[in-house]
C-alpha positions as CSV (number, residue, x, y, z in Angstrom):
1,M,32.3,47.5,-7.5
2,Y,35.8,46.3,-8.3
3,A,35.9,43.9,-5.3
4,Q,32.4,42.7,-6.1
5,A,33.3,42.0,-9.7
6,R,36.3,40.0,-8.5
7,L,33.9,37.8,-6.5
8,H,34.9,39.0,-3.1
9,R,38.6,38.2,-3.4
10,D,39.9,39.0,0.1
11,G,43.7,38.9,-0.4
12,R,43.9,35.1,0.1
13,S,44.2,32.7,-2.8
14,W,41.0,32.4,-4.9
15,W,40.3,28.9,-3.7
16,S,42.2,26.0,-2.0
17,V,41.5,22.4,-2.8
18,T,43.4,19.2,-2.3
19,A,42.4,17.4,-5.4
20,P,45.4,16.3,-7.6
21,A,46.1,18.9,-10.3
22,P,45.8,17.6,-13.9
23,T,48.8,18.0,-16.2
24,L,48.1,20.9,-18.5
25,P,49.3,20.7,-22.1
26,P,51.5,23.5,-23.5
27,R,49.6,26.2,-25.2
28,P,49.3,25.8,-29.0
29,E,52.1,27.3,-31.2
30,P,50.9,30.0,-33.6
31,G,50.1,28.5,-36.9
32,R,49.8,25.0,-35.6
33,Q,46.1,25.0,-35.0
34,L,43.9,25.4,-38.2
35,S,40.3,25.7,-38.7
36,G,38.7,22.3,-39.0
37,R,36.2,19.7,-37.9
38,M,37.5,16.8,-35.8
39,V,35.7,13.7,-34.8
40,P,37.3,11.2,-32.3
41,G,38.1,8.2,-34.3
42,R,37.9,5.5,-31.6
43,Q,34.7,4.4,-29.9
44,E,35.3,3.4,-26.3
45,P,33.5,0.3,-25.0
46,G,30.0,1.1,-23.8
47,Q,30.1,4.6,-25.4
48,P,26.7,5.8,-26.7
49,E,26.2,6.0,-30.4
50,G,27.5,9.3,-31.8
51,D,30.8,10.6,-30.5
52,P,31.1,14.2,-29.5
53,V,31.9,16.5,-32.4
54,V,34.7,19.0,-32.0
55,T,35.1,22.1,-34.3
56,S,37.9,24.5,-34.0
57,H,39.0,27.8,-35.6
58,V,41.3,30.8,-35.0
59,V,40.0,34.2,-34.3
60,D,42.8,36.9,-34.0
61,S,45.3,35.5,-31.5
62,G,42.8,33.1,-30.0
63,L,41.9,29.4,-30.7
64,L,38.3,28.6,-30.2
65,R,36.9,25.0,-29.9
66,T,33.4,23.7,-29.4
67,M,32.5,20.1,-28.3
68,S,28.9,19.1,-28.8
69,S,27.4,15.9,-27.3
70,A,23.9,14.8,-26.8
71,L,23.6,16.6,-23.5
72,W,26.3,19.3,-23.4
73,T,27.9,21.9,-25.5
74,V,31.3,23.1,-24.3
75,T,32.9,26.1,-25.9
76,C,36.4,27.2,-25.0
77,A,38.9,29.8,-25.9
78,E,42.7,30.0,-25.6
79,Y,44.5,33.2,-26.0
80,P,48.2,33.9,-25.4
81,Y,49.4,32.2,-22.1
82,G,46.0,30.5,-21.7
83,V,45.5,26.7,-21.6
84,V,42.4,24.6,-22.1
85,R,42.3,20.8,-21.9
86,L,39.2,19.4,-23.4
87,E,38.7,15.7,-23.3
88,S,35.7,13.2,-23.7
89,G,35.3,9.7,-22.4
90,P,32.5,7.1,-22.4
91,R,30.5,8.9,-19.7
92,L,32.3,12.1,-19.0
93,T,33.4,15.3,-20.7
94,Q,36.1,17.2,-18.9
95,V,37.3,20.7,-19.4
96,V,40.3,22.2,-17.6
97,V,41.1,26.0,-17.7
98,G,44.3,27.5,-16.6
99,D,47.2,29.9,-17.4
100,D,50.6,28.8,-18.8
101,V,53.2,29.3,-16.1
102,D,56.4,31.2,-17.0
103,P,59.3,29.0,-16.1
104,A,61.0,31.9,-14.5
105,N,58.1,32.2,-12.1
106,D,57.6,28.5,-11.6
107,T,57.4,27.8,-7.8
108,G,57.2,24.0,-8.1
109,R,53.5,24.0,-6.9
110,P,50.8,22.8,-9.1
111,A,49.5,25.4,-11.6
112,P,46.2,27.0,-10.7
113,Y,43.2,25.6,-12.6
114,A,39.4,25.4,-12.8
115,A,37.9,22.2,-14.0
116,A,34.4,21.0,-14.8
117,S,33.3,17.4,-15.5
118,C,30.0,16.9,-17.4
119,T,28.4,13.4,-17.0
120,T,26.0,11.7,-19.2
121,D,23.6,11.7,-16.2
122,G,23.3,15.6,-16.4
123,E,25.6,16.3,-13.5
124,L,28.3,19.0,-13.5
125,V,31.3,18.5,-11.0
126,V,33.4,21.6,-10.5
127,V,36.8,21.6,-8.9
128,V,39.2,24.6,-8.6
129,R,42.8,25.0,-7.3
130,D,44.0,28.5,-6.3
131,A,41.8,29.8,-9.2
132,P,38.5,31.7,-9.5
133,P,35.3,29.7,-8.9
134,A,33.0,28.8,-11.7
135,I,30.1,31.2,-12.4
136,V,26.6,29.8,-12.9
137,V,24.3,32.3,-14.7
138,T,20.7,32.4,-15.7
139,I,18.8,35.3,-17.2
140,G,18.2,36.8,-13.7
141,D,20.8,35.2,-11.4
142,C,24.5,34.8,-10.9
143,R,26.2,32.5,-8.4
144,T,29.5,30.7,-7.9
145,R,30.6,27.0,-7.6
146,P,32.1,25.5,-5.5
147,L,30.4,27.2,-2.6
148,D,32.7,29.0,-0.2
149,G,35.1,26.7,1.6
150,A,34.3,23.6,-0.4
151,E,37.0,21.6,-2.3
152,H,34.5,20.8,-5.1
153,D,30.8,21.0,-5.8
154,S,28.3,19.6,-8.1
155,E,24.8,20.3,-9.4
156,F,22.4,19.3,-12.1
157,P,21.9,22.4,-14.2
158,Q,18.6,23.0,-15.9
159,E,18.0,24.3,-19.4
160,G,18.9,28.0,-19.5
161,E,21.6,27.7,-16.9
162,R,25.2,28.3,-18.0
163,L,28.5,27.6,-16.3
164,I,31.5,29.9,-17.1
165,L,35.1,28.9,-16.2
166,L,37.8,31.6,-16.5
167,S,41.5,31.6,-15.7
168,C,43.2,33.9,-13.3
169,A,44.5,36.1,-16.1
170,V,41.0,36.8,-17.3
171,F,39.7,37.6,-13.8
172,E,42.6,39.9,-13.2
173,A,41.8,41.9,-16.4
174,V,38.2,42.4,-15.1
175,P,36.4,42.6,-18.5
176,D,33.4,45.1,-18.4
177,V,30.9,42.3,-19.4
178,L,32.0,40.3,-16.4
179,V,31.7,43.2,-14.0
180,D,28.2,44.1,-15.3
181,G,27.1,40.4,-15.1
182,V,28.4,39.8,-11.6
183,N,26.8,43.0,-10.4
184,G,23.4,42.0,-11.9
185,V,23.5,44.5,-14.7
186,A,24.0,42.0,-17.6
187,S,23.5,38.6,-16.1
188,G,21.0,37.9,-18.9
189,R,23.6,38.7,-21.4
190,L,26.1,36.3,-19.8
191,A,23.4,33.6,-19.9
192,T,22.1,34.1,-23.4
193,E,24.8,35.5,-25.6
194,D,26.4,33.2,-28.3
195,P,29.1,31.4,-26.3
196,E,31.9,32.1,-28.9
197,S,31.1,35.7,-29.0
198,L,31.0,36.1,-25.2
199,L,34.3,34.2,-24.8
200,I,35.9,36.5,-27.4
201,E,34.8,39.5,-25.5
202,L,35.8,38.0,-22.1
203,V,39.1,36.3,-22.9
204,G,39.9,38.2,-26.1
205,G,39.2,41.5,-24.2
206,A,41.8,40.5,-21.6
207,A,44.1,39.6,-24.5
208,C,45.5,36.6,-22.6
209,G,44.3,33.6,-20.6
210,A,41.6,31.1,-21.2
211,G,37.9,30.4,-20.6
212,A,35.1,27.9,-21.2
213,I,31.4,28.0,-21.3
214,I,29.2,24.9,-20.7
215,D,25.6,24.9,-21.8
216,R,23.1,22.2,-21.1
217,R,21.5,21.3,-24.4
218,P,17.7,21.4,-24.6
219,A,15.9,18.0,-24.2
220,D,15.0,17.9,-28.0
221,G,18.7,18.5,-28.9
222,S,18.0,21.9,-30.6
223,E,20.4,24.7,-29.8
224,R,19.5,27.7,-27.8
225,S,18.4,30.6,-29.9
């Protein structure tokens, strides 16, 4: 069960891709991130009316953020040594999840990361570097992206499908809810639980690392119950 929960890791690196690694920002310093509501102040040329709204607050040692747009809701969590970069442009929202690298262990190689880009056309593009693949869950199914051996992958998720990105540190901790979900015991819970609560259990349970959950918003713009 342990190997299956770790998505069949076989002793090699989680994944190998050749895409350039993004530059991850340093993890937030304690006390520097406060609860609040932030709205990007500059409208890019050609950007649809209504910029994405970002909310953030602190739960214990974790920083939780949610970015909501017309098509996507991205919820992310950073706990000690975890890093999330969340950015939005005219036609693209990107989230990058990784672990802060201890300078003493820095090999000079790009840090492992998992990234997802959400387009205004409804497409999700997933790229990983030496990191766990993304998990796509529905009430009765659980699969990974990219597919085995691919450098990147994309799909057009339907309502009710959810994509979960987790850093290596969270996977190494093997949270119970992830084990049950991957083994089919609780895939419905992974797909339907409130994203903040689920990230607190996944990443907060590991007490370190980072994660993100991407939900496709219903066509009428209402939130999933």
